[in-house]
C-alpha positions, 0 to 999 in steps of 0.5 A: 528517528531515521528514515528507515524507522519512521517507514518502519513505524507506518508500517507498524500501524498499518491495520493489516501489515501491523499483523505481521512479524517485525522481521518481514516488516524490516523487509520491506523497507528496501522496497518501500519509498515516500510519495507525495500526492496533490488534492484530486490527483488520481492515484489509481485509476480502475481497469488499470495494472497496479504494481503499488500497495500504498499505506496513507501516512496523511491525508485522505483519499476516494475510493470509487468503484463502477462510478461510485462512490465507496469509502474515504480513507483517512486513517494513518496506515489505512492500506490501497491497492492492495488487491489487484497486487494480490490478485494480479488483475487490473485495479478494481477501483479508483483511487483519487486523493481527497487532499494532499496525501504523504503515502508509503508505496512498496514496489509488492511485484517487486517482493519475490525478486528480492533475494535479501528476504524470505519472499516465499514467506513475505507473499504468503503473508501478503496473500493470507492478509489481502485474502 
C-alpha cells in the first residue's frame, strides 16, 4: 500500500471525515502529513491558535478544557483540533498525548488556497460536518 493509499484509508476511517465523498478526501491528501508526538507532549494548548485538524492513527490523547478533563480519544480515526480551525477562533481545549501518538495533520487553513481542489465544496462540507 502506498503512502497516499494509506492516508486515504485513515481519512475514510474517520468517523467525521469518512462521510465525505472519496474525491474530496483525495483532495485532502496533499495537505496531510504524518506526525508523531511523544507521551506527555502538549499538541494543542487552550487559548492558542490552531491551524491543523488531526486524525488519530495510533495512541491516545487527553482533552482538557478550563483545567478539567473532558475526554480521552483513543479510537483510530478520532479527530481533534477541528473546531478552532473551522470557527477561526483560538483553541478551546488543551490536547495532550497520553501515550506516543501518530496522527495525520491536515493544514485546514490552506484548503481555500489550493487551486487544485474544489475548495468551496470542501470548506462547505467541513463546516457542515463540524457544526
